[in-house]
C-alpha positions in Angstrom: 14.3 -22.2 1.7 10.6 -21.5 1.0 11.2 -17.7 0.9 13.5 -18.3 -2.1 11.1 -20.6 -3.9 9.3 -19.4 -7.0 5.6 -18.6 -6.6 2.8 -18.4 -9.1 0.8 -15.2 -8.5 -2.2 -15.2 -10.8 -0.8 -15.4 -14.3 2.7 -14.5 -13.2 5.7 -16.6 -12.1 7.5 -14.8 -9.3 11.2 -15.6 -8.9 10.8 -16.0 -5.1 8.2 -15.6 -2.3 9.5 -12.3 -1.0 7.7 -9.1 -1.8 9.1 -5.6 -1.3 6.6 -3.5 0.7 5.3 -0.1 -0.3 7.7 2.5 1.2 6.9 6.2 1.1 10.2 8.0 0.4 9.0 11.6 -0.4 11.4 12.1 -3.3 9.0 12.9 -6.2 9.7 16.0 -8.3 7.5 19.0 -8.9 4.2 17.9 -10.3 4.4 14.8 -8.2 6.4 13.1 -11.0 8.6 10.1 -10.0 12.2 11.1 -9.4 14.7 9.7 -12.0 16.6 8.4 -9.0 13.7 6.0 -8.5 14.6 4.2 -11.7 17.8 3.1 -10.0 16.2 2.6 -6.6 13.6 0.1 -7.9 15.7 -1.6 -10.5 18.3 -2.3 -7.7 15.6 -4.2 -5.9 14.3 -6.2 -8.9 15.4 -9.5 -7.3 12.3 -9.3 -5.1 9.7 -11.7 -6.3 7.3 -8.7 -6.4 8.0 -5.0 -5.9 5.0 -3.0 -4.6 5.7 0.7 -5.2 5.5 3.5 -2.7 1.9 4.7 -2.2 0.8 6.8 -5.2 -2.1 9.1 -5.1 -4.8 8.8 -7.8 -5.8 12.5 -7.5 -4.3 15.7 -6.1 -6.9 15.5 -3.3 -5.3 12.2 -2.4 -2.0 13.7 -1.3 -1.1 14.2 2.3 2.7 14.1 2.5 5.5 16.1 0.7 6.8 15.0 -2.6 4.8 11.8 -3.1 4.2 10.6 -6.6 0.9 10.5 -8.4 -0.6 8.5 -11.3 -3.1 11.1 -12.7 -1.0 13.0 -15.2 0.7 12.1 -18.4 4.0 13.3 -17.0 3.6 11.0 -14.0 2.8 8.1 -16.3 5.9 8.7 -18.3 8.0 8.9 -15.2 6.7 5.6 -14.0 7.2 4.0 -17.4 10.9 4.6 -17.1 10.8 2.7 -13.7 8.8 -0.3 -15.0 11.0 -0.6 -18.0 14.1 -0.7 -15.8 12.6 -3.2 -13.4 11.5 -5.5 -16.2 14.9 -5.3 -17.9 16.4 -6.4 -14.6 14.0 -9.4 -14.5 11.6 -8.1 -11.9 7.8 -7.7 -11.4 6.3 -4.5 -10.1 2.8 -3.5 -8.9 1.7 0.1 -8.3 0.0 0.9 -5.0 -3.1 3.1 -5.6 -3.7 5.6 -2.8 -5.9 8.3 -1.4 -5.1 9.6 2.0 -8.5 11.1 2.8 -8.5 13.1 6.0 -4.7 12.5 6.6 -3.9 15.7 4.9 -3.7 19.5 5.2 -5.3 22.4 3.3 -1.7 23.3 2.3 -2.0 20.5 -0.3 -5.3 21.6 -1.7 -5.2 25.4 -2.3 -6.5 26.0 1.2 -9.5 23.6 0.9 -10.2 21.0 3.6 -9.2 17.4 3.0 -12.0 14.9 2.5 -13.2 12.0 4.5 -16.3 9.8 5.0 -17.2 12.0 8.0 -16.2 15.3 9.5 -14.4 13.9 12.5 -11.3 15.4 14.0 -8.0 13.7 14.5 -5.1 14.7 16.7 -1.4 15.2 16.0 0.6 16.8 13.3 1.4 16.4 9.6 4.1 17.8 7.4 3.3 20.5 4.8 4.8 20.4 1.3 7.8 22.2 2.7 8.2 19.6 5.5 7.0 22.0 8.2 4.8 20.5 10.9 1.3 21.7 11.3 -1.7 20.6 13.4 -4.2 18.4 11.6 -7.5 19.8 10.7 -11.1 18.5 10.8 -11.9 17.3 7.3 -15.1 17.8 5.4 -17.4 14.8 4.7 -17.6 13.7 1.0 -21.0 14.5 -0.5 -22.9 11.5 -1.7 -22.6 12.8 -5.2 -18.8 13.0 -4.9 -18.2 9.3 -4.1 -18.6 8.0 -7.6 -16.0 10.6 -8.7 -13.5 9.2 -6.3 -14.2 5.7 -7.5 -13.6 6.9 -11.1 -10.3 8.5 -10.0 -9.1 5.0 -8.7 -10.2 3.5 -12.0 -8.3 6.1 -14.0 -5.3 5.5 -11.8 -5.5 1.8 -12.6 -5.7 2.7 -16.3 -2.7 4.9 -16.1 -0.8 2.2 -14.2 -1.4 -0.1 -17.1 -0.3 2.6 -19.6 2.9 3.0 -17.4 3.7 -0.7 -17.9 3.1 -2.1 -14.4 2.4 -5.8 -13.9 -0.6 -5.1 -11.7 -1.8 -2.8 -8.9 -2.4 -3.0 -5.2 -5.4 -1.1 -3.7 -4.3 0.6 -0.4 -7.0 -0.1 2.1 -4.8 0.2 5.2 -3.0 2.6 7.5 -5.8 5.0 8.3 -6.3 6.3 4.7 -9.5 6.9 2.8 -10.6 3.3 2.1 -9.9 2.3 5.7 -11.7 5.4 6.9 -14.8 4.2 5.2 -14.3 0.6 6.4 -14.0 1.3 10.1 -16.8 2.3 12.4 -14.7 4.8 14.4 -14.0 7.0 11.3 -17.3 6.5 9.4 -20.4 8.0 11.0 -22.3 8.4 7.8 -26.1 7.8 7.8 -26.5 7.2 4.0 -25.7 4.2 1.8 -22.0 4.4 2.7 -22.2 4.3 6.5 -23.9 2.7 9.4 -24.1 -1.0 8.7 -21.0 -3.1 7.9 -22.4 -3.7 4.4 -22.7 0.1 3.9 -19.2 0.8 5.3 -17.7 -1.6 2.9 -19.6 -0.3 -0.1 -17.1 2.3 -1.2 -13.9 0.1 -0.8 -15.6 -2.6 -2.8 -16.7 -0.2 -5.5 -13.1 0.9 -5.8 -11.9 -2.7 -6.0 -14.6 -3.6 -8.7 -13.6 -0.5 -10.7 -9.9 -1.5 -10.6 -10.7 -5.1 -11.5 -12.7 -3.8 -14.6 -9.3 -2.5 -15.8 -6.9 -5.2 -14.8 -8.8 -8.3 -14.1 -8.9 -9.7 -10.6 -5.8 -11.8 -11.0 -3.6 -8.7 -11.2 -5.1 -6.8 -8.3 -4.0 -7.0 -4.7 -5.5 -5.3 -1.6 -3.8 -4.2 1.6 -5.4 -4.1 5.1 -4.1 -3.3 8.6 -6.9 -4.5 11.0 -5.4 -3.2 14.2 -3.8 0.0 13.0 -4.6 2.8 15.5 -2.7 5.8 14.2 -4.6 8.8 12.9 -7.4 8.1 15.4 -8.4 4.9 13.7 -10.6 2.4 15.5 -13.3 -0.2 14.8 -15.9 -1.6 17.2 -15.5 -5.1 15.9 -12.3 -5.7 13.8 -12.8 -9.4 13.6 -16.3 -9.0 12.1 -15.3 -6.1 9.9 -12.2 -7.7 8.4 -13.7 -11.2 8.1 -16.6 -9.8 6.0 -14.3 -7.7 3.9 -12.0 -10.6 3.3 -15.0 -12.8 2.3 -16.0 -10.1 -0.3 -12.4 -9.9 -1.6 -12.2 -13.6 -1.8 -15.4 -13.8 -3.9 -13.7 -11.5 -6.4 -10.6 -13.8 -6.6 -8.0 -11.1 -6.2 -4.4 -12.0 -6.8 -3.5 -11.5 -3.2 -4.5 -10.0 0.2 -1.7 -8.3 2.1 -2.3 -8.2 5.8 -0.3 -5.9 8.1 -0.3 -7.8 11.3 2.6 -8.9 13.5 3.0 -11.2 16.5 1.6 -8.6 18.9 -2.1 -7.8 18.7 -4.1 -5.5 21.1 -4.9 -7.0 24.5 -8.0 -9.3 24.5 -8.0 -9.1 20.6 -7.9 -12.1 18.2 -5.0 -12.5 15.8 -6.7 -12.1 12.5 -4.2 -13.9 10.2 -5.2 -17.4 11.2 -8.9 -16.4 10.6 -8.5 -14.6 7.4 -6.0 -17.2 6.0 -8.9 -19.7 6.0 -11.2 -17.4 4.2 -9.0 -16.0 1.5 -8.2 -18.7 -1.1 -5.8 -16.8 -3.3 -2.3 -15.7 -2.3 -2.0 -14.5 1.3 0.7 -12.0 2.0 1.9 -10.9 5.5 3.9 -7.7 6.3 5.0 -6.6 9.8 8.7 -6.6 10.7 9.4 -10.2 9.5 13.0 -11.5 9.5 14.5 -14.3 7.4 13.7 -16.7 10.3 10.1 -15.6 11.1 9.3 -15.2 7.4 10.5 -18.7 6.6 8.6 -20.1 9.6 5.2 -18.7 8.6 5.6 -20.0 5.1 6.7 -23.4 6.4 3.7 -23.5 8.7 1.3 -22.6 6.0 0.4 -19.3 7.6 1.1 -17.3 4.4 2.1 -17.7 0.8 4.2 -14.6 0.5 6.2 -12.4 3.0 6.5 -8.7 2.4 9.6 -6.9 3.6 9.9 -3.1 4.0 12.9 -1.6 5.8 15.1 -4.7 5.1 14.6 -4.1 1.3 15.1 -0.4 1.8 18.6 -1.0 3.1 19.4 -4.2 1.3 18.8 -4.0 -2.5 19.9 -7.7 -2.8 17.9 -9.0 0.1 17.0 -12.4 -1.4 20.7 -13.1 -2.1 21.7 -12.0 1.5 19.0 -14.4 2.8 20.4 -17.2 0.6 24.0 -16.7 1.8 22.9 -16.1 5.4 25.1 -13.1 5.5 25.0 -9.8 7.4 22.5 -7.1 6.5 22.9 -3.4 6.0 21.1 -1.4 8.7 18.5 1.2 7.5 19.2 4.8 8.3 15.9 6.4 9.6 17.4 9.9 9.0 17.2 9.4 5.3 13.9 7.6 5.0 11.9 10.7 3.9 13.1 13.3 1.4 16.7 13.9 0.1 18.7 12.5 -2.7 20.9 9.5 -3.3 22.0 9.1 0.4 19.9 6.5 2.1 18.1 5.8 -1.2 20.3 4.4 -3.9 23.7 4.1 -2.1 23.1 1.1 0.1 25.7 -1.5 -1.1 25.1 -4.9 -2.6 27.2 -7.8 -1.7 30.6 -7.7 -3.3 
């Protein structure tokens, strides 16, 4: 079974070709410090070839959900260090996902100040406050040109802190409608300066972030995540194929460890499936993530459509997912009621095989 075959990712030897996807769980403590329960949660899942942590903000301005962990304070670094130590003791590999939500936030997280974005464009819908109350989204303010290098520096510092916390590498979150994707896509980036307008300009900020992170880790310990057809949070792009083809070309030049693409079998009407296109462009490890099963994951590896398959909810509910795939046994079903917030229930109490 190719899913269970070891895989060489940059300088690392992964025990199998299954990754655990980043899963926001909203269980961090005051100060956005990782919960001690997370030590158990991640070490329980150390049989994944690679664990990618929940999205972790590189600055307080990068937060948009309740109780999400950060990587900008000494206390946070120490909290993560306990997790990486535990995962390594269990024989696992773990990357930290570096995150900034941009406009997907509320003033409640920022002492009443507006969240930031490439452009002051409104969204629709609701977000949760730090107390898990729903509020209407707000129109963000556009980042000043002089502020952009500061945000790049925050990603670099996050990468440095991740190294101090003992991670094996980092993944840059360029997907799901957050800040890097907001700069990337034409629907959310209406700037007229060096960071907007042309495709080259729209990619400038994400690539500056990648280069800053590479300067810390080296390219072979850095991954990048994209979601070309994500349409939540009012995201859109006039030409996704052109945009993500060019971004992938640039990431390939940098020889990143991997590219993680969130794309399943269903794509928008009259749109091209991007995985077959991007797979030919990106010459390092190609990872896919979108509701894959054991069967569909095995099939895409067998067909050469990807090198690694990333599982989210299945790993959430099945700490020993590789073993369950190996034995072809039944799977625990995830409980959506316990996805976000709470304690051990739905977090560390999913049973392993007896």
